[in-house]
Phi, psi and omega in degrees: 000133180286125184263064176249164182287159174301159180287148182277172174090163183207153179298336180289352177283349179278121180294138175102000176231158171229142187231137179213150176255157167213154182231151174271150174276145172095347179198147180285093176201158180184193181217163180224131182241142170248116181264133171220068193298337178278354178100139178212148176292143183217152175217179182208145170238117182242110185246344183284159185275348184218066183283153169240106189220168177218135174066019179285330176299325180300333183280351179302138187303330183280351182271161201281322189294122189275336187220164171243165182245351175191161169232143182236131168247132187212151169276187174091011183054207185299334176301325184293345177299340178299337179297333179296332177299321179291324177296316177300317181298317181296315180294315182297323180295342180251012174080018181262144177145176179279128179290116179229103182058232183277000188239165167245126184248108177294137179259116188227084172295151184212155173221148183241158169237158184266110177234023185284359175297330194257116176077201185284111184292351176285349178262121181208159181305137181234187182300322179296324178294316177299319179294322179294324177296321176298317179297320178295319179296315182293334183273353183264123179302147181302137176088349179291128183300142179279141173296137183241173178091238183274071185220152170048231182296340179266005186301315181257016184286148177219160180225158178075053187255009184297332180257019177108152182296335180291346178244016181274176175230172185285130169265202180169199179238139182217160177219163178199161180209159174225146176236121183221124174058037179083003179247137174253135174233129183222165177221149174230118188231129173259115196251112186221042192283154167290322181284183179270153168268126185243150178282176181297337179265007177090354178288150180279121176275312179208141181173206181296145179253162174297162183306329178278356176078005189264346183221160172288136182276315190084084189302312184298315179294321179296321178296319179295333179271004178083022186292350180291338182303121178077007181288159175300167180300135178299139177306144182295157181305137178085001184274002177211142187200144167249123181235153180180190183211137169258131189235140176218155174266007174292156178271107179238152170269181186297319179295316179295324176296321177299317179293322178299318178300317181295320180290316182292337179303335181295350173288336182296311180292346174289333189240354179229129181211124354284157183250152176093262179048242181260016184283163176240050190298135181219131178234121174271161168232142183222130181233117184273338180075008185288346179281357179095183188266030177293157182299138182241124175267106185296328178297318178295315177302318180296320178295317177294321179299316179298322180293315181290330175299312179298318180295319180295322177299315179293320178298329180301319180274333174302319186268353185299145177240150180294151178257122179304132178085000180232132184274073176231090181295151174272172181295336180277348182278342182252148180294152179296000000 
């Protein structure tokens, strides 16, 4: 295991957004909201085979709604989508949203991850949890770094589940950012993959463990060696997912945000191996435009986006903390 420090930067460095976590009582699960109440262009790249999402069709470039007012990442599988109701309620109470006739309708796309392995699966993020995340975001001064690891949507996340949850390790939520030429690009990733999280040099940071639970197995290498023979049943489709958002203060339109999400998605295979499998991976892109109307090279933004996505995924497991009562060691709990 590479013994280097976590990557620097945070999604809160992007002007025009506020970010907050909330957690449910009684089980390790929660949600994380990114608020952009004045509206921001958004797009999405959905590559996983079993996504749990809300309002992603609306983000297609040919569809009419030009901006969103928040993005939600949440645990609780499809049940957790209810947390978006609380985000909408919080925004509407403050007069934010798309003007539609006599009303304002907040636009809140959302994605979920499956964390129902841990504790009572009847407990999952709800509207009150979503509203609490908004309150946390609004109460945090601009630029203050976001707590990472076992927080919000990453609270119940785990990684390395191909050989069963009993041999997995702790996942989490992480962020990272880069600033180049007056533009900030950042990522916030909730990491709950079936595969392993790998460092920039290819070493396994967190993932499946050996049968005795004492060492990292290295899922990809184990598969090449035939380790699947006699393995437990593979987790069902949709039971693991990495979800997140790449955020910039560059001025992008809806089509460009969609393209940024597709380009930044290439950061996932840099930091997760193997990728896809039964996951429902979803990556949003959000552009606040606060950096002004300077020329934007989308190729450069995409390259930076892919890098911060990979860094945020690694930071998620760097910062993860063990959960009392659950056998999910963190990357620091096992020897290098």
